[in-house]
N, C-alpha and C positions, 0 to 999 in steps of 0.2 A: 441142365436138369432134365430128367426123363419126361416130366409133364409138358415141357416146352416143345417136344418133338412128336408126341403121340396124342391121340384123343384121350380125354379123361376116362372114358369107358374102358379103354385098353389099360390105361394106367391103374385104375381101380382094381380091375381083375388081375393084372399082372402082380400088383403089390400083395394081393391076397395069396397068390401062389408062391411068392418068393419070401421065405422066412429067414434065410441065411444072410446076415450082414456082410460077411466076408465075400461071398459070391457076388453080392450086389455091388460092393465097392469095386471088385475086379471088373465087373461088367461095365460100370460107369466109366472107369478109367480106360478100358479097352475102347469104348465108344469115343471117348475124348481123344485118345491117341489116333484113332482111325480118322476122325475129323481133321486133326492137325496135319496128318500125313496126306490128306486128300487134296491139298492145295498149297501153293507156295505162299509164304508170308503169314501162315496161320500159326498161332501159338495159344496154348492154354495150359493150365496147371492140372495136375491130377490130385485126387484125394488121397490122404494118408490111409493105408490099408491096415494099420495096426489097430486091432480091436480094443486094446487097452486105452489107446488115445481117445477113441469115441466113447468108451465107457465113462471116462472122466466128464463127458458132457451129458451123460445120462442116455446115450444112444446105444441101443442094443438090437434094434430091428430096422429094416430098410425104411419103413414108414416114418420112424422117428428121425432118421437121417434126412429124408425129404422134407420133413417139417423144419428141421434145423436149417437146411440150406435155403428153404423158402423164407424163413425168418431172417436169415442173413441178407438175402437179396432185398427184402423189404426194408431192413434197417439201412442199408446203403442207399437204396433208391430214395427213401424219405430224406435222408441226410443230404443227398445230392439235389433233390427236387425242392425241398422246403427249407434247407439250411439248418436243420437241427437233428439230433439223434433221437429217435423215438424210444419209448420204453422197451425193455427186452421182456417179452412175454414168458410166462411159465409154460412149460411143455404140458399139454393135456395128457390125461391118463388113458383115454380110450381111443381106439382106431377111428371111430366116427368123428370125435373131436379133432384128432390130428388131421384127418382129411378135410374137415370144414376149415380149419385154420390154414391149411396149405392153400386152399382156394381163396380165402380171404387175403392172405399175404400176397398171393400172386396178383390179385386185383389191385391191392394197395400199391404194389410195386409198379404195375403198369400205369396207374394213375400218377404216381410220383414222377416216373420218368417222362410222362406226357407233360407234366407241369415244368419239369426241368428243360425239356426241349422247347416249350413255348417261351420260357424265360430266356433261353439262349437265343432264340430267334428274335425276340424283342431287343436284346442287347446288341445283336449283330445289325439289326435295322437302325438302331440309334447310332452305332459306331459308323455305319455307312453314311448316315445323315450328317454326322459331325465332320467326317472326312470331306464331304461335299461342301459343307459350310466353310471349311478351311481352304477350299479352292483346289483340293486334290482332284485330279481327273480320274475318277473311278470309272469302271466300265459303264455305269448308268449315265454318268456325265458325258463321257466320250460319245456314247450313242445319241444323247440329246443334242450334242454340239455338231453332229454331222450336218454338212450343208444339204439343204433341200434343193430340189430342182428349181431352176429359174422360171419365172412366169411373169406375165404382164396382166394388168387389170383387164385388158381386152380379152385375154385368154380365159379369164375366170367368168366374165359377164358377157353374154352374147346379147346384142341389141336387136 
């Protein structure tokens, strides 16, 4: 999404200048394909450029598309991070409300993914602990079992 790669100031001004959804979709898809082609092993999908498709979702201008994409990101992030699908919001009717919602959705998305990452890290730590309890020689166990240098009490305590 455009907001992820540029400052909000640029995004805000750029969206005010760009009124044609068709051109905006083509620009987003071109940027996506450019990114995919810039490195090996990258993949991404492009957006449907059929305006009738987007009209079915009530999307007629670029700002509405960005709102919709941000709402989708939030929906999936909350589902992943919290284990439930949040309500699907009503699309606001003014540009200011759309922009406010986009920022809100992006913050909620970031927070939900942070919660999902923290949960994943807790689960990984617990799985590592369980493997160690079962006697598996995990990297942490192997490191702990490495022999230490030999020494005598006399070497440790000088009289």
